[in-house]
C-alpha positions, 0 to 999 in steps of 0.5 A: 151629071147625073144619068139614069139609063134604062133602069128597071125595078120590079117588086114580085110581078109589079113593074115599079120602074120600067125602063126610065132614062133621065139626064140632068146636066150640071145647073139644071132644075128638072122634076119628076112628076106623076101620080100616085104608084107611078114610080117617083119614089122607087126611082129616087130610091134607085139613084140614091142607092137605096134600092138596087135597079133589076137593070139599067144603069145610074151615073153620077159625075161620070162614075157608075153608082148603080151597084154603090151602097146609099153611104157610098153614094152620099159621100160622092155628094147626093143624097135624099130626104124624107118628108 
């Protein structure tokens, strides 16, 4: 259902996400854990289209959504909420 393949994102010289891989199958519950600054929020922003990755790709329901804007990803059934 969701595949994250070797996704990378840097901000200047800071590598926020370095080669992230994730697969979530239909019906699974998955957690992303790590300390502050580990890149969790950046990863979710990449998955939901708020940020664009420097490298890698993201697939949702078999469709490459890597470069889609957030509103198009939302229409396909995935978004995030802010605290």
